[in-house]
N, C-alpha and C positions, 0 to 999 in steps of 0.2 A: 504495500499498500502506500508507504513512506520508507524513506532510506532507515530512517531510525525512529521509532516511537515507542512510547510506555503506555501500556493499557493498565489503567488504574482505576479503582473502586474504593469508596470508603463508607463505612457504616458509622453512623453519629448519634447523638441523644435526642437529636431533633432536627427541624429544617432551617434553623435560622442560625447562619454562620458566624454572626457576631456574637450570639450569646449561648449558642449549644457547642458540644466538643466531640472530636473524633472518638471511636470506640475501636475501630478496626481499620486497617490499611493493608490493600492487596496491590501488587504490581507487577507486570509483565513486561522486559524490555525486549524490543524485536529489533534486530539489526540485519538489513537487506533480505527481510523475509525469514530469518531465522531467529528462533527464541535463544536469547543468551542469558537470561538471569530471570528469576522468580523468587519474590519475596512476598512474606505476608506476616503482620504481627497484630496482635491486640494491643490496644491503648488504653492506659487508665485515664478516664477523661476528667478526673478531679471533681466529679459530681455523680449523683446518682442516676441511674438509666431509668427513664419512667417506663411504666409497667406496659403500655401499649408498644413501645419501642422493644422490649425484652421480649414480647411475644411475637413481634414482627421479624426480628432477627435472629432469635434464640442467644443473644448475647446477654448475660445476667451480670448483676454487680459481682457476684462471686467470681465470675470467670475473669473480670479485669482488675481484681482487687490487687493480684501481685505483677500486674502487667506494666510494662514502662510507660513513661508518660511522654508526651510528644517531643519535648527537648532532648529526651535520650534517643529517640528514634529519627529525628531530624537528620542527624548528619548521613545516616544510610539512604533516607529517601531522596536527599538532594543527590547523592551519587548515583542512584539508580537513574534519575531524571537528568543527568548532566548530558547536554546536548542532543537531548529528544525531545519531540513533540510530545505533549500529554494528551492522551485520547481516554476519553470515558464517555458514557451513555449519560447525557445531559451533564457535560463537563462544566456549565456554569454552577453546579451545585458543588461538585467536589473542588474545583479551582476556587471557588470562594471560601469554601473550609480552609483549604491550604493556604490562601492568602493571608487570612486572619489569624491562623497558628503561627506561621512564620513572623507576622507582624507583632505577635506578642512576644517575640524573640528579638525585635528589632533587627530583623531580616526581611530584605526584600525578595519574594520568589519571581525570578524572571523566567518563564517559560511559554513557549506557543503552545495552543490548545485547539483540539478538533473535537468536534461533537457527532458521535456516531448516530444519535438522533437524526440530526441534519443530514448526515451522509446517507441513513436509510432512506430519508424524503428523497435526497437526489437519486438513487440509485432504483428506489423501487416506488415511483410517483402512483402508480396504480391503487396502493393501499392507504388506507386512512390511518392505522394505527402503526406507531412506531416506536412505542414503549418496549421494553424488553420483555415482558410477558405475550405481547402481540407479535414479536419476531420469533420467540420461542414455538408459538402456536404455528405461526405461519411457515416456518422452516422445520418443523417436528423436533426441535432441540428439546433436551431433557437435563434436568440438574438435581441433584440431593442437597444441593446448598443455596437456594434461592434466598436473596437477602443475605447473605454473607459474601464479604467483600471478593475472595478469591473465586468462589461460585459464579458471582456474577462477572467478574473478569472472564472466567473461562467460558462462559455464554457468549460474550462478546467476540472473543476471539474465534471460536466454533462460527460463529455468525460471517465474519470477515472471510474464513475460509470458504464457506458455501457461497457466499456472494462472489468471491474471486473466480471460482468453478463455474457459476451459473452465468455470470457477466463479462469475465475476463479482467486479469490483473492491470492492463492499460486502463480500462475504463474507471477501476476501483481509485488508481493512482490520480487520474486527470480529475476526479470529483473531489478526490481528498485535497489537492492541491489548490483547486479553486475554492474550497472552503476555507482554506489557510489563508489566502489572500483576502477574502470578504471579511467581513466583521465577525469576529468570535464572540462578540459580546452580545449578539441577538438571541433571545429565547429559540431553542430548538423548535417548538410547536407553533411559533408565530406563522400564521399563514398569509399576512399582507406584508408584500415587499416593501422593505424600508425606503427604498430609491422611489416608491411611488407618491410618498410623501413630499409636498411642496416645500420649498425653503423659502416660506412666506407667512405672514402674519395670520393667526386664526386660532381655533380651539381643537383640541384632540381628544378623542374618547377611546379608551382601553376597553375592550371587551374578553370575557372568558367565555364559557359555556352558556351562562344566563344572557337572555335578552336585556338584562340591564348593565350598565358600563360598572366595570371595577373601580375607573377614576377618569377624571375630567380635569384638563389642564389648558393652558394657553401659552402661546408664546409668539414672538415676533420672527421667530424661525422655527416652524413646526418639526423639520427634519432633525435639525439639531437638538433640540428639546427632548424629543421622544428618544433619540440615541443617548442622551445623556441619563435617562432612567435606568437603561440597562447597564450602562458604564459603572453605576453607582451601587450595582447589587451586593457587591463582597462587604460593603460597609454600613449600608441601611437595610435595616430587616423589612421596612414596609417596601422597599423597592425590589427584594428579593421575593416576597410573597406576590407581588404583581406580575413578575417575570415568570413565577411558575404557574400562575394562574391565565396568564394572557393569551388569547387565541387570536385576535383579530384588531385592528385600527381603522377607526374613522375618523374623519376631520372636516371641519367647516371653516374655510377661508373669510377673513374679513377684511375691511378695507384700510383698517388700522389697530391700533392696539387698545384703544377705547372701546372699540366694537367688540374686542377680543375679550376683554375684562368684564363687559356686560353680558355677553352671551355664556361666558364661563360660569357667573354667578348665579344665572337664571337656571342654566341647563343643572347645575349641582343641586340646586332647591328644587326642581322638579323631579329629578330622577334619582338623588340621594347615594350617590356612589359609596361603597362600602370603605373605600381606602381615602375618600376625601374628607379630612377634618375641618377644614375652614369652608366658609360659604353657605353652611347647611341652612336649611329652612328656619327662620327664627320665629318661635311660637310664643317665644316667653318675653318679648321685649319691652321695656318700660323707661318712665322717664319722670322726673319730678315735675309738678306744676306749682309754682309760687303764686301764693296768694296776694292779691294787690292790697288787701286791707292789713296793716302791720298787727292789728288786734285777732286777726282770726286765728282761731287753734285747730288743729295744727296747721303752721304757716306752709308746709309741704303737703300735697298730696300726690300719691303715685297714678301715673296715666298707663294703662296697658292695653296690648292688643289694638284692636280696632280704633280706639280711643286715642290712639296716638296720630292725630291728624296735622300735617304740615302747616294747615291754616291756623293751628293754635301755637305755633313753634315761638313767638314772642314771649310767652310766659313759661316754657318748658325748658328743662336741663337734663343732660345725659346725652347719649341714650345708653342703656343697660340691658346685656342680654339675659337677666335674670333679676327676680325680686332680691334673691340674696346678694347680688352683686350691687343692686342699687342701694341697700341697706347698709353694706359695708363702706361703699364711697361715701355715703352721708355721714357716717360714723366718724371715719377718718377726716372729713372735712370739719365737723364738729369741735373735734380734738385740737386740729391745728389752728383753729381761729376762734376758740374759746365760746362757740355757740351752745345756746342751750338745748340739748337733746329733748327736754320736755316741750319746748316751744316748736322743735321740728318735728315732734311726732314719735320721736325715738323711744320715749318715756312715758308713762302715764303718772298721775298723781297731781297732787297741787301743792304750792309751797317751794321752797328751795329744792332744786333737782340734785342728784347725787353728785354731778358735776361740780355744782355750787360749792357744796359741802367739802369738796377736797380741792377748791380753788382753780377750777378748770372751766366756769362759766361766770359770766360778768354780771350775773342776777337779774335778767330780765323776769325770769320765773318768781322772783321774790321783791319787784319793785326798785331794785338796785341799779336797774339800767331801762332807760326808755326804750318802750317798745318800737319806735319810729327808728331809734339808733341800731337796735340789734336787727331790724329789718333790712336797713342799709347795708349793715356789716356782711348779712347773709347774702344779699344780692352781688356784693363785692367778692364775697369767697365762691360764689356760684359762677362768677362771670365766666370764666375759661371754658365752661360746660354748657353754656347758652347754645340751645340750638339755633341755626341761622335761618332768619326769615327769607323766603323766597323772593330775591332780588328784582324780578321781572315782574312786567303788568301780566302776562300771560304765558302761554307755551312758547318754548325756544327749540332750537334745532343746532345740534353739533355734527358737522358734516366733515366726513374723513374720505379723502381720495388717494387711490394707491395707483401712481403713475405707470407702475411695473405690470401691474394685470389690468388697469382701467377701471377698476372697481370703486364706485362710491357709494357710502352709507351715511344715511343722515339719522340721527338719533334723536327722537323727540321727548322733552321731558316738560313737565309742569309739576310745580310744588315739590320737587325733587325727585319725583317718580318716573320712571322710565315708561313711556307709554308706547313705544314702537320704535322699530328700525326700518327704514324705508329706502328706495334706491332710484326712484325718480318722481317725477312731478305728479302722475297720476296716482301712486302710492301714498304720497304725501297729503292730496287732498282728501284721500279716502282717511287717512289717519287724524287728520285734523278735523274731519267732521263727526269722527267716531265720537260717541258719549261713553268713554270708558271709566270705571271707577278706580280712582287714585288709591294705589296700595303701597304704603311706605316700606322701603326696604333700605336697612342699615348700611349695607354694604353699597348700594347704588348712592346713597346720600354722601357717604365718605369719598366716593370716587368722584363724584360729580362736584363736591366741595373743592377737591384738590385742582379738578379741571378748572373751574372759575377763579380759584385763587391764585392761577399762574402756574402750578406744576402740572402743566398739560400735555396731551399726548400727540400735538400737532393737529387739532381739530378746529375748525372754524365756526365761530360762533354766529348762528342765524336766529335773530328775533323774528318769530313768524307771524306778525301782524300782516294784513292782507297787503300792504304796499311793500313789503320786503321779499313775497314769496317769488317773484320774478328772478330772483338773484340764485334761488336753490339750485338750478341746473347748473350754473357756471362752475367752470374748474378753474383751479388757481395754480 
């Protein structure tokens, strides 16, 4: 297949190369078609082996109790790998574990890799399954040591010999060389050709077997960003999980970065991908509303859910992602500015509050501070958290144009809410005429606020009064 390669397999305590550890290593070195070395060893992982892993592999804690730890076997492993290509079934898994183990020894493993899952796809494209069990069934292979390191190495070696007889050594060699020259970082089961992705701005969606996406992201260079996910798998457990589950990639191009950010936020909230931690749907958003009258008790009331209307932002402060976050923030504010927790509604009762008794309240609760002064100090303390009033008389558009693709997107907003994204004059007229209910979204608010404060994404502002509509179709 290749002039010099090592067939390798690992057994581990789990699937996370950052946190889990190796329990067994097997390697067979082949030079010019001849086996020249065979080595295997159990490895003490330094931690207990989960019961389901023990059941799968047959490797128990007792079996590895007296086994060498990885630092003791690392020199022999490096010796057998020297000058060879590392070949494994789903090589990303084994390579990721080795990279992390050697990194703990402050050693960088430098070795070329070849995945026999991807090789099987190249050699036998007529078949759907290319896992080791599928290959064994297809070619009538048997082993008494499935899920043991040397047992699995033997299966891969036997399959390569069968493939050479069926297809010829020249084809095996040419396909292996082609895989070496392509990106070794790609998941072997990925069905979408990575070169199909454009090097332009947009949103990408990772899918596994489910119709719902695993992950949604955005980038100004889709192809480059997607590749960066796969190149980070050896260090980031989330990226490893995505790489193991992914089957296909879809993408949506946009005219600019603002459109990509808006689309990403919307799709994440609608589709709830399991690996997206940010931008999830906000069901518990809340803010504080400040009473106009300094004698009102309490001075602050919590506004939640649909009551959080941008038309009322002149008297609102926040926004917080939960009631607990809002209360914690207000307590910190009260402590920092000697505000009365009783007046703020954080504490019930009459007379001096507890903070007053320990000298952390200026006494509005017991007549030692005028309510008007306390109200003013509260406004000043809250000033940085004040929600911004919509600064326009009506709807606005933010226009993005991509000269490379010729695409133009116009994002329509009103009262900090994203109403629609359109692409031409007719769509714009329809969107402006639609009676759409405003729905506040914290991520859109923050994104639009940055844009309007100057940290913009190259979008052109359009005030969508009738006399300005004629300018929408022009490019800059």
